[in-house]
C-alpha positions as CSV (number, residue, x, y, z in Angstrom):
1,M,7.8,-2.0,12.9
2,A,8.4,-5.2,15.0
3,E,11.4,-7.4,14.4
4,V,12.7,-10.7,15.7
5,L,15.5,-10.1,18.1
6,T,16.4,-13.7,18.7
7,S,15.0,-17.2,18.2
8,F,15.3,-20.2,20.5
9,T,16.0,-23.7,19.1
10,T,15.0,-25.7,22.1
11,P,11.2,-26.1,22.2
12,V,9.2,-24.9,25.2
13,R,6.6,-27.4,26.3
14,D,3.3,-27.2,28.3
15,D,0.2,-29.5,28.6
16,F,-1.0,-28.3,25.2
17,G,2.1,-28.9,23.0
18,S,5.6,-27.8,22.1
19,Y,6.5,-24.4,20.8
20,Y,9.5,-22.6,19.4
21,A,10.0,-19.3,21.1
22,R,11.3,-16.1,19.6
23,A,11.8,-12.7,21.2
24,V,10.3,-9.8,19.2
25,G,10.6,-6.1,19.7
26,R,9.6,-2.7,18.3
27,P,9.9,1.0,19.1
28,A,7.1,2.2,21.4
29,S,5.2,5.5,21.0
30,D,7.2,7.0,23.9
31,H,10.5,6.3,22.1
32,Q,11.3,3.3,24.4
33,W,11.6,-0.2,23.0
34,E,9.2,-2.9,24.1
35,G,9.7,-6.7,23.8
36,W,7.5,-9.7,23.9
37,I,7.7,-13.4,23.1
38,E,6.0,-15.3,20.3
39,F,5.4,-19.0,20.5
40,V,5.2,-20.9,17.2
41,P,3.7,-24.4,17.4
42,A,6.6,-27.0,16.8
43,D,4.4,-29.1,14.6
44,G,3.7,-26.2,12.3
45,G,-0.1,-26.1,12.9
46,G,-2.3,-24.1,15.2
47,D,-2.1,-20.5,16.2
48,V,0.9,-18.5,17.3
49,L,0.7,-17.5,21.0
50,V,1.9,-14.0,21.8
51,S,2.8,-12.9,25.3
52,P,2.1,-9.4,26.7
53,I,5.0,-6.9,26.9
54,E,7.8,-8.7,28.8
55,S,10.4,-5.9,28.8
56,R,10.8,-2.1,28.1
57,Q,14.2,-0.7,27.4
58,P,15.5,2.7,26.4
59,E,17.5,1.5,23.3
60,R,17.2,-1.4,20.8
61,Q,20.5,-2.8,21.8
62,H,19.4,-3.0,25.5
63,L,16.3,-4.9,24.3
64,A,18.4,-7.3,22.2
65,Y,20.7,-7.9,25.2
66,W,17.6,-8.7,27.3
67,A,16.4,-11.2,24.7
68,T,19.7,-13.1,24.6
69,G,19.6,-13.7,28.4
70,L,16.2,-15.4,28.4
71,T,16.3,-18.9,30.1
72,P,14.0,-21.9,29.5
73,V,12.3,-21.3,32.8
74,Y,11.6,-17.7,31.9
75,L,10.2,-18.9,28.5
76,E,7.9,-21.4,30.3
77,G,6.5,-18.5,32.4
78,A,6.1,-16.3,29.3
79,L,4.1,-19.2,27.6
80,R,1.8,-19.3,30.7
81,R,1.3,-15.6,30.5
82,A,0.6,-15.9,26.7
83,R,-2.1,-18.5,27.4
84,N,-3.6,-16.6,30.4
85,P,-3.1,-12.9,29.8
86,L,-3.5,-10.5,32.7
87,T,-7.0,-9.1,32.8
88,V,-7.2,-5.5,34.0
89,R,-10.6,-4.3,35.0
90,V,-11.1,-0.6,34.6
91,P,-14.3,1.0,36.1
92,I,-16.3,3.0,33.6
93,I,-17.4,6.3,34.9
94,D,-21.0,6.8,34.0
95,E,-21.9,9.9,32.3
96,P,-25.5,11.2,32.1
97,I,-27.4,10.8,28.9
98,S,-29.6,13.9,29.4
99,D,-28.7,17.4,30.4
100,R,-32.0,18.3,32.2
101,P,-34.9,16.5,33.9
102,A,-37.9,15.4,31.9
103,A,-40.6,18.0,31.4
104,R,-43.7,17.6,33.5
105,R,-46.5,15.8,31.7
106,V,-50.0,17.1,32.1
107,V,-52.6,14.4,31.9
108,V,-56.1,15.6,31.2
109,Q,-58.7,13.2,32.7
110,R,-62.3,13.2,31.8
111,V,-64.4,13.6,34.9
112,I,-67.1,11.0,34.9
113,P,-70.2,12.3,36.7
114,R,-71.6,10.3,39.6
115,P,-74.5,8.1,38.7
116,E,-77.9,9.5,39.5
117,P,-79.3,8.3,42.8
118,V,-81.6,5.2,42.5
119,L,-84.3,6.9,44.5
120,D,-85.4,10.3,45.8
121,P,-85.5,9.9,49.6
122,F,-87.7,13.0,49.9
123,E,-90.3,11.8,47.5
124,I,-90.6,8.4,49.3
125,G,-90.2,10.0,52.7
126,E,-93.1,12.4,52.1
127,R,-95.4,9.4,51.7
128,N,-94.0,7.2,54.5
129,L,-90.6,7.2,56.4
130,E,-91.0,3.5,57.2
131,V,-91.3,2.6,53.5
132,L,-88.2,4.8,52.9
133,R,-86.3,2.9,55.5
134,Q,-87.3,-0.5,53.9
135,E,-86.3,0.8,50.4
136,L,-82.9,2.1,51.7
137,T,-82.2,-1.2,53.5
138,A,-82.3,-3.0,50.1
139,L,-79.5,-0.8,48.7
140,N,-75.8,-1.4,48.9
141,R,-73.3,0.9,50.5
142,P,-72.2,2.8,47.4
143,R,-75.8,3.6,46.6
144,L,-76.5,4.8,50.1
145,L,-73.4,7.1,49.9
146,G,-74.4,8.2,46.5
147,I,-77.8,9.4,47.9
148,I,-76.2,11.3,50.7
149,A,-73.8,13.0,48.3
150,S,-76.4,13.8,45.6
151,Y,-78.8,15.4,48.1
152,S,-76.0,17.0,50.2
153,L,-77.2,15.3,53.4
154,G,-73.8,14.7,55.0
155,G,-72.9,18.2,56.0
156,D,-69.8,18.1,58.2
157,T,-70.3,14.5,59.2
158,D,-67.8,11.8,57.9
159,V,-70.5,9.4,56.7
160,T,-67.9,6.9,55.3
161,R,-67.2,5.7,58.8
162,L,-70.8,4.8,59.4
163,S,-72.2,1.2,59.0
164,D,-74.8,0.5,56.3
165,A,-77.5,0.4,59.0
166,Q,-76.3,3.8,60.4
167,L,-76.3,5.2,56.8
168,V,-80.0,4.2,56.4
169,G,-80.8,5.8,59.8
170,F,-78.8,8.9,58.8
171,I,-80.8,9.4,55.5
172,V,-84.2,8.7,57.2
173,A,-83.3,11.2,60.0
174,A,-82.3,13.9,57.5
175,V,-85.5,13.4,55.5
176,G,-87.5,13.5,58.7
177,R,-85.9,16.8,59.8
178,T,-86.6,18.4,56.4
179,Q,-90.3,17.3,56.6
180,S,-90.7,18.7,60.1
181,T,-89.2,22.0,59.1
182,R,-91.6,22.2,56.1
183,S,-94.7,21.4,58.2
184,R,-94.1,24.3,60.6
């Protein structure tokens, strides 16, 4: 338990007021004695300021001797330390929250079938290849690519690199080749 080792009758002053100082000590957990200074407001109001540990001694009598030798200048420094205690920043070592990685998630996606082609190039091409060309020219790129994919006209050719006009020509040529093969 802490005890007052000595009290000082001359007040210690700073910008915030006057205080009566007293040296306090107690036995520490390592069987040493530790001492600090308490500052009691001279006007009786306000909070008591407490300094950090100012001295550690092997025996109580050594700590009491230390307390009797404190000077006004030392007490002013102790008052500053009590107002602005030393801040020690200790890094926190991060520890993991988990002990294994997350399990793989399997996401099942519904496959949406491609839309049906808007026209059958072979049906129109049987009647007239020029009409087929006109019909195809009116379609946008995704529709043209859809016709090529639906009727497997692409083969090994990368049709995605072709312009819209080239796609139209590609489809008409494929239909024309099929017609000429049938007529033989």
